[in-house]
Backbone as XML, in Angstrom:
<?xml version="1.0"?>
<chain id="A" units="angstrom">
  <residue number="1" name="MET">
    <atom name="N" x="138.540" y="154.763" z="3.127"/>
    <atom name="CA" x="137.994" y="155.642" z="2.116"/>
    <atom name="C" x="136.479" y="155.554" z="2.111"/>
  </residue>
  <residue number="2" name="ASP">
    <atom name="N" x="135.855" y="156.571" z="1.624"/>
    <atom name="CA" x="134.405" y="156.543" z="1.460"/>
    <atom name="C" x="134.044" y="155.581" z="0.328"/>
  </residue>
  <residue number="3" name="PRO">
    <atom name="N" x="133.024" y="154.743" z="0.519"/>
    <atom name="CA" x="132.597" y="153.855" z="-0.560"/>
    <atom name="C" x="132.120" y="154.671" z="-1.764"/>
  </residue>
  <residue number="4" name="VAL">
    <atom name="N" x="132.385" y="154.147" z="-2.950"/>
    <atom name="CA" x="131.984" y="154.800" z="-4.196"/>
    <atom name="C" x="131.275" y="153.758" z="-5.053"/>
  </residue>
  <residue number="5" name="PRO">
    <atom name="N" x="130.089" y="154.078" z="-5.580"/>
    <atom name="CA" x="129.429" y="153.124" z="-6.472"/>
    <atom name="C" x="130.102" y="153.129" z="-7.840"/>
  </residue>
  <residue number="6" name="LYS">
    <atom name="N" x="130.079" y="152.003" z="-8.507"/>
    <atom name="CA" x="130.658" y="151.900" z="-9.860"/>
    <atom name="C" x="129.836" y="152.755" z="-10.804"/>
  </residue>
  <residue number="7" name="GLY">
    <atom name="N" x="130.506" y="153.648" z="-11.512"/>
    <atom name="CA" x="129.821" y="154.515" z="-12.462"/>
    <atom name="C" x="129.605" y="153.824" z="-13.794"/>
  </residue>
  <residue number="8" name="ARG">
    <atom name="N" x="128.585" y="154.241" z="-14.487"/>
    <atom name="CA" x="128.299" y="153.676" z="-15.805"/>
    <atom name="C" x="129.332" y="154.172" z="-16.810"/>
  </residue>
  <residue number="9" name="PRO">
    <atom name="N" x="129.670" y="153.332" z="-17.785"/>
    <atom name="CA" x="130.581" y="153.810" z="-18.830"/>
    <atom name="C" x="129.961" y="155.010" z="-19.551"/>
  </residue>
  <residue number="10" name="ARG">
    <atom name="N" x="130.790" y="155.949" z="-19.927"/>
    <atom name="CA" x="130.334" y="157.165" z="-20.611"/>
    <atom name="C" x="130.742" y="157.117" z="-22.070"/>
  </residue>
  <residue number="11" name="MET">
    <atom name="N" x="129.957" y="157.814" z="-22.896"/>
    <atom name="CA" x="130.247" y="157.890" z="-24.325"/>
    <atom name="C" x="130.858" y="159.253" z="-24.629"/>
  </residue>
  <residue number="12" name="ALA">
    <atom name="N" x="131.984" y="159.233" z="-25.300"/>
    <atom name="CA" x="132.665" y="160.471" z="-25.666"/>
    <atom name="C" x="132.420" y="160.775" z="-27.136"/>
  </residue>
  <residue number="13" name="ARG">
    <atom name="N" x="132.813" y="161.955" z="-27.540"/>
    <atom name="CA" x="132.722" y="162.282" z="-28.960"/>
    <atom name="C" x="133.591" y="161.311" z="-29.737"/>
  </residue>
  <residue number="14" name="GLY">
    <atom name="N" x="133.140" y="160.975" z="-30.893"/>
    <atom name="CA" x="133.885" y="160.013" z="-31.690"/>
    <atom name="C" x="133.421" y="158.587" z="-31.451"/>
  </residue>
  <residue number="15" name="GLY">
    <atom name="N" x="132.507" y="158.397" z="-30.493"/>
    <atom name="CA" x="131.897" y="157.091" z="-30.289"/>
    <atom name="C" x="132.627" y="156.126" z="-29.375"/>
  </residue>
  <residue number="16" name="PHE">
    <atom name="N" x="133.726" y="156.554" z="-28.732"/>
    <atom name="CA" x="134.385" y="155.613" z="-27.821"/>
    <atom name="C" x="133.857" y="155.808" z="-26.402"/>
  </residue>
  <residue number="17" name="THR">
    <atom name="N" x="133.957" y="154.738" z="-25.611"/>
    <atom name="CA" x="133.473" y="154.786" z="-24.231"/>
    <atom name="C" x="134.656" y="154.878" z="-23.272"/>
  </residue>
  <residue number="18" name="TYR">
    <atom name="N" x="134.381" y="155.394" z="-22.094"/>
    <atom name="CA" x="135.409" y="155.498" z="-21.063"/>
    <atom name="C" x="134.767" y="155.336" z="-19.696"/>
  </residue>
  <residue number="19" name="THR">
    <atom name="N" x="135.589" y="154.977" z="-18.722"/>
    <atom name="CA" x="135.138" y="154.841" z="-17.339"/>
    <atom name="C" x="135.305" y="156.192" z="-16.650"/>
  </residue>
  <residue number="20" name="PRO">
    <atom name="N" x="134.273" y="156.646" z="-15.903"/>
    <atom name="CA" x="134.373" y="157.943" z="-15.217"/>
    <atom name="C" x="135.585" y="158.002" z="-14.271"/>
  </residue>
  <residue number="21" name="LYS">
    <atom name="N" x="136.171" y="159.176" z="-14.142"/>
    <atom name="CA" x="137.366" y="159.389" z="-13.316"/>
    <atom name="C" x="137.139" y="158.978" z="-11.868"/>
  </residue>
  <residue number="22" name="ARG">
    <atom name="N" x="135.986" y="159.298" z="-11.316"/>
    <atom name="CA" x="135.689" y="158.951" z="-9.919"/>
    <atom name="C" x="135.768" y="157.427" z="-9.718"/>
  </residue>
  <residue number="23" name="THR">
    <atom name="N" x="135.249" y="156.675" z="-10.678"/>
    <atom name="CA" x="135.294" y="155.218" z="-10.603"/>
    <atom name="C" x="136.731" y="154.717" z="-10.724"/>
  </residue>
  <residue number="24" name="ARG">
    <atom name="N" x="137.486" y="155.239" z="-11.681"/>
    <atom name="CA" x="138.892" y="154.829" z="-11.849"/>
    <atom name="C" x="139.699" y="155.121" z="-10.596"/>
  </residue>
  <residue number="25" name="ASP">
    <atom name="N" x="139.502" y="156.312" z="-10.020"/>
    <atom name="CA" x="140.241" y="156.687" z="-8.809"/>
    <atom name="C" x="139.905" y="155.766" z="-7.637"/>
  </residue>
  <residue number="26" name="ALA">
    <atom name="N" x="138.619" y="155.457" z="-7.477"/>
    <atom name="CA" x="138.197" y="154.587" z="-6.370"/>
    <atom name="C" x="138.760" y="153.181" z="-6.550"/>
  </residue>
  <residue number="27" name="GLU">
    <atom name="N" x="138.719" y="152.652" z="-7.768"/>
    <atom name="CA" x="139.277" y="151.319" z="-8.019"/>
    <atom name="C" x="140.769" y="151.295" z="-7.715"/>
  </residue>
  <residue number="28" name="SER">
    <atom name="N" x="141.470" y="152.352" z="-8.082"/>
    <atom name="CA" x="142.908" y="152.437" z="-7.805"/>
    <atom name="C" x="143.196" y="152.462" z="-6.313"/>
  </residue>
  <residue number="29" name="GLU">
    <atom name="N" x="142.409" y="153.221" z="-5.567"/>
    <atom name="CA" x="142.599" y="153.319" z="-4.114"/>
    <atom name="C" x="142.328" y="151.973" z="-3.434"/>
  </residue>
  <residue number="30" name="ILE">
    <atom name="N" x="141.255" y="151.298" z="-3.851"/>
    <atom name="CA" x="140.931" y="149.989" z="-3.274"/>
    <atom name="C" x="142.044" y="148.993" z="-3.602"/>
  </residue>
  <residue number="31" name="ALA">
    <atom name="N" x="142.511" y="149.000" z="-4.849"/>
    <atom name="CA" x="143.589" y="148.085" z="-5.248"/>
    <atom name="C" x="144.855" y="148.365" z="-4.442"/>
  </residue>
  <residue number="32" name="PHE">
    <atom name="N" x="145.188" y="149.637" z="-4.245"/>
    <atom name="CA" x="146.363" y="150.002" z="-3.468"/>
    <atom name="C" x="146.260" y="149.481" z="-2.042"/>
  </residue>
  <residue number="33" name="GLN">
    <atom name="N" x="145.113" y="149.721" z="-1.401"/>
    <atom name="CA" x="144.916" y="149.254" z="-0.018"/>
    <atom name="C" x="144.982" y="147.729" z="0.067"/>
  </residue>
  <residue number="34" name="ALA">
    <atom name="N" x="144.374" y="147.053" z="-0.918"/>
    <atom name="CA" x="144.367" y="145.584" z="-0.907"/>
    <atom name="C" x="145.775" y="145.028" z="-1.042"/>
  </residue>
  <residue number="35" name="LYS">
    <atom name="N" x="146.599" y="145.658" z="-1.866"/>
    <atom name="CA" x="147.981" y="145.197" z="-2.034"/>
    <atom name="C" x="148.776" y="145.346" z="-0.741"/>
  </residue>
  <residue number="36" name="GLN">
    <atom name="N" x="148.403" y="146.328" z="0.087"/>
    <atom name="CA" x="149.071" y="146.511" z="1.375"/>
    <atom name="C" x="148.674" y="145.415" z="2.368"/>
  </residue>
  <residue number="37" name="GLU">
    <atom name="N" x="147.431" y="144.943" z="2.267"/>
    <atom name="CA" x="146.885" y="143.990" z="3.242"/>
    <atom name="C" x="147.021" y="142.527" z="2.817"/>
  </residue>
  <residue number="38" name="TRP">
    <atom name="N" x="146.871" y="142.255" z="1.521"/>
    <atom name="CA" x="146.821" y="140.869" z="1.045"/>
    <atom name="C" x="148.227" y="140.311" z="0.886"/>
  </residue>
  <residue number="39" name="VAL">
    <atom name="N" x="148.447" y="139.145" z="1.480"/>
    <atom name="CA" x="149.740" y="138.475" z="1.382"/>
    <atom name="C" x="149.529" y="137.207" z="0.552"/>
  </residue>
  <residue number="40" name="GLY">
    <atom name="N" x="150.321" y="137.036" z="-0.472"/>
    <atom name="CA" x="150.226" y="135.822" z="-1.278"/>
    <atom name="C" x="149.619" y="136.074" z="-2.638"/>
  </residue>
  <residue number="41" name="ASP">
    <atom name="N" x="149.451" y="134.959" z="-3.343"/>
    <atom name="CA" x="148.903" y="135.010" z="-4.696"/>
    <atom name="C" x="147.382" y="135.153" z="-4.651"/>
  </residue>
  <residue number="42" name="PRO">
    <atom name="N" x="146.802" y="135.581" z="-5.768"/>
    <atom name="CA" x="145.339" y="135.640" z="-5.838"/>
    <atom name="C" x="144.733" y="134.248" z="-5.692"/>
  </residue>
  <residue number="43" name="LEU">
    <atom name="N" x="143.556" y="134.198" z="-5.082"/>
    <atom name="CA" x="142.846" y="132.930" z="-4.919"/>
    <atom name="C" x="142.399" y="132.434" z="-6.287"/>
  </residue>
  <residue number="44" name="SER">
    <atom name="N" x="142.395" y="131.111" z="-6.462"/>
    <atom name="CA" x="142.033" y="130.549" z="-7.767"/>
    <atom name="C" x="140.719" y="129.781" z="-7.742"/>
  </residue>
  <residue number="45" name="GLY">
    <atom name="N" x="140.192" y="129.513" z="-6.555"/>
    <atom name="CA" x="138.946" y="128.753" z="-6.449"/>
    <atom name="C" x="137.740" y="129.647" z="-6.231"/>
  </residue>
  <residue number="46" name="ALA">
    <atom name="N" x="136.635" y="129.015" z="-5.882"/>
    <atom name="CA" x="135.398" y="129.737" z="-5.599"/>
    <atom name="C" x="135.586" y="130.587" z="-4.339"/>
  </residue>
  <residue number="47" name="VAL">
    <atom name="N" x="134.989" y="131.779" z="-4.346"/>
    <atom name="CA" x="135.194" y="132.749" z="-3.268"/>
    <atom name="C" x="133.856" y="133.223" z="-2.717"/>
  </residue>
  <residue number="48" name="SER">
    <atom name="N" x="133.804" y="133.368" z="-1.399"/>
    <atom name="CA" x="132.666" y="133.962" z="-0.700"/>
    <atom name="C" x="133.148" y="135.268" z="-0.073"/>
  </residue>
  <residue number="49" name="ILE">
    <atom name="N" x="132.330" y="136.331" z="-0.184"/>
    <atom name="CA" x="132.730" y="137.603" z="0.425"/>
    <atom name="C" x="131.625" y="138.155" z="1.313"/>
  </residue>
  <residue number="50" name="ILE">
    <atom name="N" x="132.071" y="138.838" z="2.349"/>
    <atom name="CA" x="131.185" y="139.616" z="3.206"/>
    <atom name="C" x="131.706" y="141.044" z="3.144"/>
  </residue>
  <residue number="51" name="ALA">
    <atom name="N" x="130.877" y="141.969" z="2.672"/>
    <atom name="CA" x="131.305" y="143.364" z="2.503"/>
    <atom name="C" x="130.341" y="144.298" z="3.228"/>
  </residue>
  <residue number="52" name="THR">
    <atom name="N" x="130.903" y="145.206" z="4.012"/>
    <atom name="CA" x="130.117" y="146.247" z="4.670"/>
    <atom name="C" x="130.620" y="147.591" z="4.168"/>
  </residue>
  <residue number="53" name="PHE">
    <atom name="N" x="129.713" y="148.365" z="3.612"/>
    <atom name="CA" x="130.037" y="149.688" z="3.093"/>
    <atom name="C" x="129.511" y="150.716" z="4.092"/>
  </residue>
  <residue number="54" name="ASN">
    <atom name="N" x="130.412" y="151.330" z="4.837"/>
    <atom name="CA" x="130.052" y="152.339" z="5.833"/>
    <atom name="C" x="129.999" y="153.695" z="5.141"/>
  </residue>
  <residue number="55" name="VAL">
    <atom name="N" x="128.777" y="154.210" z="4.987"/>
    <atom name="CA" x="128.555" y="155.468" z="4.286"/>
    <atom name="C" x="128.519" y="156.599" z="5.304"/>
  </residue>
  <residue number="56" name="ARG">
    <atom name="N" x="129.298" y="157.621" z="5.030"/>
    <atom name="CA" x="129.420" y="158.758" z="5.948"/>
    <atom name="C" x="128.082" y="159.508" z="6.070"/>
  </residue>
  <residue number="57" name="ILE">
    <atom name="N" x="127.686" y="159.781" z="7.311"/>
    <atom name="CA" x="126.497" y="160.585" z="7.578"/>
    <atom name="C" x="126.828" y="162.040" z="7.241"/>
  </residue>
  <residue number="58" name="PRO">
    <atom name="N" x="125.997" y="162.710" z="6.446"/>
    <atom name="CA" x="126.292" y="164.111" z="6.100"/>
    <atom name="C" x="126.439" y="164.995" z="7.337"/>
  </residue>
  <residue number="59" name="LYS">
    <atom name="N" x="127.454" y="165.856" z="7.320"/>
    <atom name="CA" x="127.716" y="166.743" z="8.459"/>
    <atom name="C" x="126.577" y="167.730" z="8.678"/>
  </residue>
  <residue number="60" name="SER">
    <atom name="N" x="125.849" y="168.055" z="7.625"/>
    <atom name="CA" x="124.790" y="169.056" z="7.727"/>
    <atom name="C" x="123.546" y="168.539" z="8.448"/>
  </residue>
  <residue number="61" name="TRP">
    <atom name="N" x="123.441" y="167.229" z="8.669"/>
    <atom name="CA" x="122.266" y="166.679" z="9.301"/>
    <atom name="C" x="122.276" y="166.973" z="10.800"/>
  </residue>
  <residue number="62" name="PRO">
    <atom name="N" x="121.094" y="167.149" z="11.405"/>
    <atom name="CA" x="121.012" y="167.410" z="12.850"/>
    <atom name="C" x="121.597" y="166.260" z="13.679"/>
  </residue>
  <residue number="63" name="LYS">
    <atom name="N" x="122.136" y="166.614" z="14.838"/>
    <atom name="CA" x="122.789" y="165.644" z="15.714"/>
    <atom name="C" x="121.849" y="164.494" z="16.099"/>
  </residue>
  <residue number="64" name="LYS">
    <atom name="N" x="120.578" y="164.812" z="16.381"/>
    <atom name="CA" x="119.617" y="163.769" z="16.767"/>
    <atom name="C" x="119.424" y="162.754" z="15.637"/>
  </residue>
  <residue number="65" name="LYS">
    <atom name="N" x="119.344" y="163.259" z="14.426"/>
    <atom name="CA" x="119.163" y="162.369" z="13.282"/>
    <atom name="C" x="120.392" y="161.484" z="13.099"/>
  </residue>
  <residue number="66" name="LYS">
    <atom name="N" x="121.580" y="162.058" z="13.274"/>
    <atom name="CA" x="122.819" y="161.293" z="13.149"/>
    <atom name="C" x="122.855" y="160.164" z="14.170"/>
  </residue>
  <residue number="67" name="GLU">
    <atom name="N" x="122.496" y="160.479" z="15.415"/>
    <atom name="CA" x="122.526" y="159.475" z="16.479"/>
    <atom name="C" x="121.543" y="158.347" z="16.196"/>
  </residue>
  <residue number="68" name="ARG">
    <atom name="N" x="120.390" y="158.702" z="15.640"/>
    <atom name="CA" x="119.357" y="157.713" z="15.358"/>
    <atom name="C" x="119.771" y="156.779" z="14.208"/>
  </residue>
  <residue number="69" name="LEU">
    <atom name="N" x="120.510" y="157.299" z="13.226"/>
    <atom name="CA" x="120.849" y="156.517" z="12.036"/>
    <atom name="C" x="122.142" y="155.718" z="12.154"/>
  </residue>
  <residue number="70" name="ARG">
    <atom name="N" x="123.050" y="156.134" z="13.017"/>
    <atom name="CA" x="124.361" y="155.497" z="13.124"/>
    <atom name="C" x="124.217" y="153.981" z="13.278"/>
  </residue>
  <residue number="71" name="GLY">
    <atom name="N" x="124.854" y="153.217" z="12.379"/>
    <atom name="CA" x="124.825" y="151.762" z="12.441"/>
    <atom name="C" x="123.621" y="151.118" z="11.774"/>
  </residue>
  <residue number="72" name="ARG">
    <atom name="N" x="122.679" y="151.935" z="11.296"/>
    <atom name="CA" x="121.494" y="151.384" z="10.624"/>
    <atom name="C" x="121.741" y="151.277" z="9.130"/>
  </residue>
  <residue number="73" name="PHE">
    <atom name="N" x="120.919" y="150.469" z="8.473"/>
    <atom name="CA" x="121.031" y="150.332" z="7.031"/>
    <atom name="C" x="120.797" y="151.670" z="6.355"/>
  </residue>
  <residue number="74" name="CYS">
    <atom name="N" x="121.583" y="151.949" z="5.350"/>
    <atom name="CA" x="121.562" y="153.214" z="4.633"/>
    <atom name="C" x="120.693" y="153.066" z="3.384"/>
  </residue>
  <residue number="75" name="VAL">
    <atom name="N" x="119.502" y="153.660" z="3.407"/>
    <atom name="CA" x="118.615" y="153.554" z="2.255"/>
    <atom name="C" x="118.358" y="154.902" z="1.586"/>
  </residue>
  <residue number="76" name="GLN">
    <atom name="N" x="118.768" y="155.987" z="2.199"/>
    <atom name="CA" x="118.469" y="157.304" z="1.671"/>
    <atom name="C" x="119.599" y="157.878" z="0.830"/>
  </residue>
  <residue number="77" name="LYS">
    <atom name="N" x="120.756" y="157.299" z="0.881"/>
    <atom name="CA" x="121.931" y="157.841" z="0.197"/>
    <atom name="C" x="122.020" y="157.269" z="-1.211"/>
  </residue>
  <residue number="78" name="ARG">
    <atom name="N" x="122.393" y="158.120" z="-2.154"/>
    <atom name="CA" x="122.597" y="157.660" z="-3.530"/>
    <atom name="C" x="123.671" y="156.597" z="-3.582"/>
  </residue>
  <residue number="79" name="GLY">
    <atom name="N" x="123.553" y="155.740" z="-4.535"/>
    <atom name="CA" x="124.520" y="154.663" z="-4.706"/>
    <atom name="C" x="123.867" y="153.341" z="-4.359"/>
  </residue>
  <residue number="80" name="ASP">
    <atom name="N" x="123.573" y="152.557" z="-5.381"/>
    <atom name="CA" x="122.961" y="151.254" z="-5.155"/>
    <atom name="C" x="124.004" y="150.285" z="-4.605"/>
  </residue>
  <residue number="81" name="LEU">
    <atom name="N" x="123.573" y="149.422" z="-3.716"/>
    <atom name="CA" x="124.467" y="148.457" z="-3.088"/>
    <atom name="C" x="125.181" y="147.606" z="-4.138"/>
  </residue>
  <residue number="82" name="ASP">
    <atom name="N" x="124.469" y="147.183" z="-5.176"/>
    <atom name="CA" x="125.113" y="146.338" z="-6.189"/>
    <atom name="C" x="126.227" y="147.077" z="-6.923"/>
  </residue>
  <residue number="83" name="ASN">
    <atom name="N" x="126.110" y="148.395" z="-7.066"/>
    <atom name="CA" x="127.175" y="149.154" z="-7.719"/>
    <atom name="C" x="128.405" y="149.310" z="-6.817"/>
  </residue>
  <residue number="84" name="TYR">
    <atom name="N" x="128.193" y="149.386" z="-5.506"/>
    <atom name="CA" x="129.324" y="149.379" z="-4.571"/>
    <atom name="C" x="130.069" y="148.042" z="-4.686"/>
  </residue>
  <residue number="85" name="VAL">
    <atom name="N" x="129.302" y="146.940" z="-4.740"/>
    <atom name="CA" x="129.901" y="145.609" z="-4.826"/>
    <atom name="C" x="130.649" y="145.445" z="-6.151"/>
  </residue>
  <residue number="86" name="LYS">
    <atom name="N" x="130.061" y="145.929" z="-7.259"/>
    <atom name="CA" x="130.720" y="145.811" z="-8.566"/>
    <atom name="C" x="132.076" y="146.501" z="-8.569"/>
  </residue>
  <residue number="87" name="LEU">
    <atom name="N" x="132.137" y="147.705" z="-8.029"/>
    <atom name="CA" x="133.400" y="148.425" z="-8.006"/>
    <atom name="C" x="134.439" y="147.674" z="-7.182"/>
  </residue>
  <residue number="88" name="LEU">
    <atom name="N" x="134.033" y="147.189" z="-6.023"/>
    <atom name="CA" x="134.943" y="146.437" z="-5.155"/>
    <atom name="C" x="135.440" y="145.173" z="-5.857"/>
  </residue>
  <residue number="89" name="ALA">
    <atom name="N" x="134.534" y="144.421" z="-6.459"/>
    <atom name="CA" x="134.900" y="143.170" z="-7.130"/>
    <atom name="C" x="135.863" y="143.424" z="-8.285"/>
  </residue>
  <residue number="90" name="ASP">
    <atom name="N" x="135.595" y="144.442" z="-9.087"/>
    <atom name="CA" x="136.473" y="144.753" z="-10.221"/>
    <atom name="C" x="137.845" y="145.232" z="-9.749"/>
  </residue>
  <residue number="91" name="ALA">
    <atom name="N" x="137.874" y="146.031" z="-8.702"/>
    <atom name="CA" x="139.135" y="146.588" z="-8.207"/>
    <atom name="C" x="140.075" y="145.508" z="-7.668"/>
  </residue>
  <residue number="92" name="LEU">
    <atom name="N" x="139.520" y="144.406" z="-7.187"/>
    <atom name="CA" x="140.338" y="143.374" z="-6.547"/>
    <atom name="C" x="140.721" y="142.231" z="-7.478"/>
  </residue>
  <residue number="93" name="ASN">
    <atom name="N" x="140.334" y="142.346" z="-8.766"/>
    <atom name="CA" x="140.765" y="141.354" z="-9.757"/>
    <atom name="C" x="142.290" y="141.330" z="-9.834"/>
  </residue>
  <residue number="94" name="GLY">
    <atom name="N" x="142.844" y="140.123" z="-9.794"/>
    <atom name="CA" x="144.291" y="139.971" z="-9.891"/>
    <atom name="C" x="145.042" y="140.241" z="-8.604"/>
  </residue>
  <residue number="95" name="ILE">
    <atom name="N" x="144.333" y="140.650" z="-7.565"/>
    <atom name="CA" x="144.971" y="140.921" z="-6.275"/>
    <atom name="C" x="144.527" y="139.884" z="-5.246"/>
  </residue>
  <residue number="96" name="ILE">
    <atom name="N" x="143.220" y="139.838" z="-4.981"/>
    <atom name="CA" x="142.698" y="138.868" z="-4.012"/>
    <atom name="C" x="142.169" y="137.626" z="-4.731"/>
  </residue>
  <residue number="97" name="TRP">
    <atom name="N" x="141.530" y="137.812" z="-5.855"/>
    <atom name="CA" x="141.075" y="136.702" z="-6.689"/>
    <atom name="C" x="141.560" y="136.950" z="-8.105"/>
  </residue>
  <residue number="98" name="GLU">
    <atom name="N" x="141.635" y="135.871" z="-8.876"/>
    <atom name="CA" x="142.095" y="136.016" z="-10.258"/>
    <atom name="C" x="141.089" y="136.812" z="-11.084"/>
  </residue>
  <residue number="99" name="ASP">
    <atom name="N" x="139.791" y="136.501" z="-10.900"/>
    <atom name="CA" x="138.732" y="137.201" z="-11.620"/>
    <atom name="C" x="137.481" y="137.199" z="-10.750"/>
  </residue>
  <residue number="100" name="ASP">
    <atom name="N" x="136.711" y="138.279" z="-10.828"/>
    <atom name="CA" x="135.536" y="138.371" z="-9.969"/>
    <atom name="C" x="134.445" y="137.359" z="-10.332"/>
  </residue>
  <residue number="101" name="SER">
    <atom name="N" x="134.599" y="136.642" z="-11.427"/>
    <atom name="CA" x="133.644" y="135.573" z="-11.753"/>
    <atom name="C" x="133.763" y="134.413" z="-10.756"/>
  </residue>
  <residue number="102" name="GLN">
    <atom name="N" x="134.835" y="134.382" z="-9.980"/>
    <atom name="CA" x="135.030" y="133.347" z="-8.961"/>
    <atom name="C" x="134.134" y="133.560" z="-7.743"/>
  </residue>
  <residue number="103" name="ILE">
    <atom name="N" x="133.564" y="134.748" z="-7.595"/>
    <atom name="CA" x="132.711" y="135.033" z="-6.443"/>
    <atom name="C" x="131.392" y="134.288" z="-6.619"/>
  </residue>
  <residue number="104" name="VAL">
    <atom name="N" x="131.126" y="133.371" z="-5.707"/>
    <atom name="CA" x="129.916" y="132.556" z="-5.785"/>
    <atom name="C" x="128.906" y="132.912" z="-4.704"/>
  </residue>
  <residue number="105" name="GLU">
    <atom name="N" x="129.334" y="133.705" z="-3.727"/>
    <atom name="CA" x="128.454" y="134.056" z="-2.613"/>
    <atom name="C" x="128.837" y="135.446" z="-2.126"/>
  </residue>
  <residue number="106" name="ILE">
    <atom name="N" x="127.806" y="136.297" z="-1.973"/>
    <atom name="CA" x="128.040" y="137.667" z="-1.507"/>
    <atom name="C" x="127.043" y="137.994" z="-0.405"/>
  </residue>
  <residue number="107" name="PHE">
    <atom name="N" x="127.567" y="138.496" z="0.703"/>
    <atom name="CA" x="126.748" y="139.085" z="1.753"/>
    <atom name="C" x="127.214" y="140.532" z="1.848"/>
  </residue>
  <residue number="108" name="ALA">
    <atom name="N" x="126.320" y="141.473" z="1.599"/>
    <atom name="CA" x="126.730" y="142.877" z="1.575"/>
    <atom name="C" x="125.692" y="143.740" z="2.280"/>
  </residue>
  <residue number="109" name="ALA">
    <atom name="N" x="126.188" y="144.828" z="2.884"/>
    <atom name="CA" x="125.312" y="145.782" z="3.565"/>
    <atom name="C" x="125.872" y="147.178" z="3.390"/>
  </residue>
  <residue number="110" name="LYS">
    <atom name="N" x="124.971" y="148.151" z="3.335"/>
    <atom name="CA" x="125.325" y="149.566" z="3.260"/>
    <atom name="C" x="124.735" y="150.203" z="4.516"/>
  </residue>
  <residue number="111" name="VAL">
    <atom name="N" x="125.604" y="150.711" z="5.401"/>
    <atom name="CA" x="125.146" y="151.251" z="6.685"/>
    <atom name="C" x="125.678" y="152.666" z="6.904"/>
  </residue>
  <residue number="112" name="TRP">
    <atom name="N" x="124.948" y="153.422" z="7.711"/>
    <atom name="CA" x="125.376" y="154.774" z="8.080"/>
    <atom name="C" x="126.509" y="154.697" z="9.089"/>
  </residue>
  <residue number="113" name="SER">
    <atom name="N" x="127.454" y="155.631" z="8.978"/>
    <atom name="CA" x="128.594" y="155.641" z="9.884"/>
    <atom name="C" x="129.151" y="157.055" z="9.993"/>
  </residue>
  <residue number="114" name="ASP">
    <atom name="N" x="129.907" y="157.302" z="11.071"/>
    <atom name="CA" x="130.565" y="158.604" z="11.222"/>
    <atom name="C" x="131.710" y="158.759" z="10.232"/>
  </residue>
  <residue number="115" name="GLU">
    <atom name="N" x="132.361" y="157.660" z="9.892"/>
    <atom name="CA" x="133.482" y="157.669" z="8.947"/>
    <atom name="C" x="133.187" y="156.697" z="7.822"/>
  </residue>
  <residue number="116" name="GLY">
    <atom name="N" x="133.497" y="157.084" z="6.606"/>
    <atom name="CA" x="133.315" y="156.198" z="5.468"/>
    <atom name="C" x="134.404" y="155.141" z="5.447"/>
  </residue>
  <residue number="117" name="SER">
    <atom name="N" x="134.026" y="153.904" z="5.145"/>
    <atom name="CA" x="135.002" y="152.819" z="5.039"/>
    <atom name="C" x="134.361" y="151.616" z="4.356"/>
  </residue>
  <residue number="118" name="ILE">
    <atom name="N" x="135.216" y="150.700" z="3.966"/>
    <atom name="CA" x="134.774" y="149.436" z="3.392"/>
    <atom name="C" x="135.428" y="148.328" z="4.194"/>
  </residue>
  <residue number="119" name="LEU">
    <atom name="N" x="134.627" y="147.433" z="4.721"/>
    <atom name="CA" x="135.137" y="146.272" z="5.450"/>
    <atom name="C" x="134.871" y="145.041" z="4.592"/>
  </residue>
  <residue number="120" name="LEU">
    <atom name="N" x="135.884" y="144.211" z="4.416"/>
    <atom name="CA" x="135.749" y="143.061" z="3.538"/>
    <atom name="C" x="136.329" y="141.820" z="4.193"/>
  </residue>
  <residue number="121" name="LYS">
    <atom name="N" x="135.578" y="140.736" z="4.131"/>
    <atom name="CA" x="136.061" y="139.432" z="4.569"/>
    <atom name="C" x="135.944" y="138.504" z="3.361"/>
  </residue>
  <residue number="122" name="VAL">
    <atom name="N" x="137.035" y="137.821" z="3.055"/>
    <atom name="CA" x="137.093" y="136.939" z="1.888"/>
    <atom name="C" x="137.415" y="135.535" z="2.361"/>
  </residue>
  <residue number="123" name="GLN">
    <atom name="N" x="136.719" y="134.563" z="1.792"/>
    <atom name="CA" x="136.985" y="133.173" z="2.151"/>
    <atom name="C" x="136.864" y="132.310" z="0.901"/>
  </residue>
  <residue number="124" name="GLU">
    <atom name="N" x="137.864" y="131.472" z="0.691"/>
    <atom name="CA" x="137.782" y="130.507" z="-0.404"/>
    <atom name="C" x="136.860" y="129.382" z="0.057"/>
  </residue>
  <residue number="125" name="VAL">
    <atom name="N" x="135.958" y="128.939" z="-0.811"/>
    <atom name="CA" x="134.986" y="127.900" z="-0.450"/>
    <atom name="C" x="135.172" y="126.694" z="-1.345"/>
  </residue>
  <residue number="126" name="ASP">
    <atom name="N" x="134.785" y="125.547" z="-0.816"/>
    <atom name="CA" x="134.862" y="124.302" z="-1.579"/>
    <atom name="C" x="133.627" y="124.156" z="-2.450"/>
  </residue>
  <residue number="127" name="ASN">
    <atom name="N" x="133.837" y="123.633" z="-3.639"/>
    <atom name="CA" x="132.717" y="123.251" z="-4.513"/>
    <atom name="C" x="132.528" y="121.759" z="-4.365"/>
  </residue>
  <residue number="128" name="PHE">
    <atom name="N" x="131.468" y="121.361" z="-3.677"/>
    <atom name="CA" x="131.205" y="119.958" z="-3.468"/>
    <atom name="C" x="130.349" y="119.426" z="-4.610"/>
  </residue>
  <residue number="129" name="ASP">
    <atom name="N" x="130.754" y="118.281" z="-5.162"/>
    <atom name="CA" x="129.954" y="117.635" z="-6.206"/>
    <atom name="C" x="128.863" y="116.833" z="-5.523"/>
  </residue>
  <residue number="130" name="GLU">
    <atom name="N" x="127.672" y="116.895" z="-6.092"/>
    <atom name="CA" x="126.562" y="116.126" z="-5.520"/>
    <atom name="C" x="126.504" y="114.744" z="-6.101"/>
  </residue>
</chain>
């Protein structure tokens, strides 16, 4: 799926807040895919993640520009990297980890690609006492 940044909560009439539909749909899709791939119970210890968000190059861009950008860091596209990570972390609560507060280390990148996708590597890490 194409990466989606976590949307800000919205205020509705009557004063209640809600999560935007695009964010809810993306979290559901990520959770569905994770349930297909993840075997076992959620991790309970400290977690380190490596996430690559492959952002689709717009079809309207010239071929030369596409070739030049493919695989490079994506800085021109809307969507802050931290918001991509927030959506991913929230979507995987209760599936890969019990709660995203367990994430102690994050390596993340947003790169241009022909196809949108999210690549994730998760590793449980030891907390060593000094």
